[in-house]
N, C-alpha and C positions, 0 to 999 in steps of 0.2 A: 544378550545382544540381539538387536533386531535389524535385519537388512531391509532397507527401503529402496526399492527399484527406482522410484522417481528421482531420488537424490543420488543414486548409484553409490550407496555407502552404508556402513554399519553404524548403528547408534546404540548406546546403552538404553535400557528401557525407560529410565527416568528422563534422559535427555529427549527421547522420542516423545514421551508424554508431554514434556514441557513445550516442545515444538508444536505439538498438536493444539495445546491450550493457547499458544500464542496466535493461532489462526482464528480463534473465536472472535467474531466481529464485536462482541460486547466488551472486549478488552481494549479496543481502540477508541480514539477520539471520536466523540459524537455518536458512538455506537453504530457507526457505519451508515448513518442516515445521509443520503446524498441530496444536495440541493439543486444540482444541475448535471444530469447525466450526459448532456450534450456539450458541455464546456470543452474548450480547446486547451490543451496543455500549454502553459505559458513558455516553457523551455524551448518549444519549437519556434516561437516568435523572438524571444530574447536571446537565444543561444546560450543560456545559462539557467540554472535552477534558482528561482526566487525564494524557495522555501527552505533550503539548507537542511539543517537537522530536524526541522519541523516535520518533514516527510516521515520520519521514524515513528511519529505518534499516530499514524494511520495504518489501517489494516494491511495484512499480508494475505494474499489470496492463494488458494491451493493451485490454481491454474493462472497463467498469464492472461490478462484481458486488456481491453482498451483503456481501462482505468489504472493499470499497473505501470509504475515507473520502471523502465528497463534497467536503470542504473541502480536504484536503491531496493527494488523488489517490493516496495509498499505501494499502496494506491496513491496517486497524485492528489495532494490536498485540494486542488482546484475544484474537484467534483463535490467536495464537502463544505467548503467555506467561501466559495465565490458569491459575490453579490452583483447583480446586473445594474451597476451604476458606474459612471465614468466622470472625470473632471472635464469641464469645458473651458 
Protein backbone atom coordinates (compact mmCIF):
# COMPACT_ATOMS: atom_id res chain seq x y z
CA UNK A 1 0.00 0.00 0.00
CA UNK A 2 1.05 3.58 -0.72
CA UNK A 3 -0.09 6.58 1.33
CA UNK A 4 -0.69 9.64 -0.86
CA UNK A 5 -0.82 12.78 1.26
CA UNK A 6 -2.39 14.84 -1.53
CA UNK A 7 -5.42 12.54 -1.56
CA UNK A 8 -5.21 11.81 2.18
CA UNK A 9 -5.56 8.11 1.62
CA UNK A 10 -3.99 4.73 1.06
CA UNK A 11 -3.88 3.09 -2.38
CA UNK A 12 -2.69 -0.30 -3.56
CA UNK A 13 0.43 0.10 -5.70
CA UNK A 14 -1.36 -0.98 -8.88
CA UNK A 15 -4.21 1.50 -8.28
CA UNK A 16 -1.73 4.30 -7.61
CA UNK A 17 0.22 3.48 -10.79
CA UNK A 18 -3.04 3.45 -12.79
CA UNK A 19 -3.99 6.81 -11.30
CA UNK A 20 -0.62 8.29 -12.25
CA UNK A 21 -0.95 6.94 -15.79
CA UNK A 22 -4.38 8.54 -16.09
CA UNK A 23 -2.74 11.93 -15.47
CA UNK A 24 -0.60 11.58 -18.61
CA UNK A 25 -1.77 14.25 -21.12
CA UNK A 26 -1.25 11.86 -24.05
CA UNK A 27 -4.05 9.68 -22.69
CA UNK A 28 -6.65 12.41 -23.18
CA UNK A 29 -8.54 13.85 -26.11
CA UNK A 30 -6.39 15.90 -28.49
CA UNK A 31 -3.27 15.06 -26.43
CA UNK A 32 -3.92 18.21 -24.38
CA UNK A 33 -3.28 20.68 -27.20
CA UNK A 34 -5.19 23.83 -26.26
CA UNK A 35 -6.70 26.02 -28.97
CA UNK A 36 -7.72 28.92 -26.70
CA UNK A 37 -6.15 29.33 -23.26
CA UNK A 38 -8.18 32.52 -22.71
CA UNK A 39 -11.60 30.99 -23.37
CA UNK A 40 -14.34 31.52 -20.80
CA UNK A 41 -16.01 28.49 -19.26
CA UNK A 42 -19.53 28.33 -20.73
CA UNK A 43 -21.07 26.97 -17.52
CA UNK A 44 -20.60 30.40 -15.92
CA UNK A 45 -22.77 31.96 -18.64
CA UNK A 46 -25.29 29.14 -19.12
CA UNK A 47 -25.50 28.04 -15.46
CA UNK A 48 -25.21 24.43 -16.64
CA UNK A 49 -22.50 22.32 -18.31
CA UNK A 50 -22.98 22.02 -22.09
CA UNK A 51 -20.44 19.18 -22.31
CA UNK A 52 -21.94 16.54 -20.04
CA UNK A 53 -19.98 13.28 -20.14
CA UNK A 54 -17.65 14.66 -22.83
CA UNK A 55 -15.68 16.41 -20.08
CA UNK A 56 -14.38 13.00 -18.97
CA UNK A 57 -12.43 12.68 -22.25
CA UNK A 58 -10.17 15.57 -21.22
CA UNK A 59 -7.14 15.50 -19.00
CA UNK A 60 -6.99 15.51 -15.23
CA UNK A 61 -4.33 17.79 -13.77
CA UNK A 62 -2.20 17.12 -10.72
CA UNK A 63 -3.11 20.58 -9.40
CA UNK A 64 -6.29 22.59 -9.80
CA UNK A 65 -5.84 25.33 -12.43
CA UNK A 66 -8.06 27.83 -14.24
CA UNK A 67 -8.61 25.09 -16.85
CA UNK A 68 -9.97 22.55 -14.35
CA UNK A 69 -13.68 21.90 -13.88
CA UNK A 70 -14.35 22.15 -10.17
CA UNK A 71 -17.23 19.66 -10.48
CA UNK A 72 -15.73 16.90 -12.67
CA UNK A 73 -12.00 17.39 -11.98
CA UNK A 74 -11.07 17.24 -15.66
CA UNK A 75 -10.07 20.20 -17.80
CA UNK A 76 -13.02 22.03 -19.35
CA UNK A 77 -13.36 21.11 -23.05
CA UNK A 78 -13.80 24.77 -24.04
CA UNK A 79 -10.02 25.26 -23.94
CA UNK A 80 -9.45 22.41 -26.41
CA UNK A 81 -12.32 22.41 -28.89
CA UNK A 82 -13.65 25.97 -29.05
CA UNK A 83 -13.80 27.85 -32.34
CA UNK A 84 -14.02 31.61 -32.61
CA UNK A 85 -17.16 31.71 -34.73
CA UNK A 86 -20.76 32.62 -33.84
CA UNK A 87 -24.11 32.64 -35.57
CA UNK A 88 -25.58 35.99 -36.59
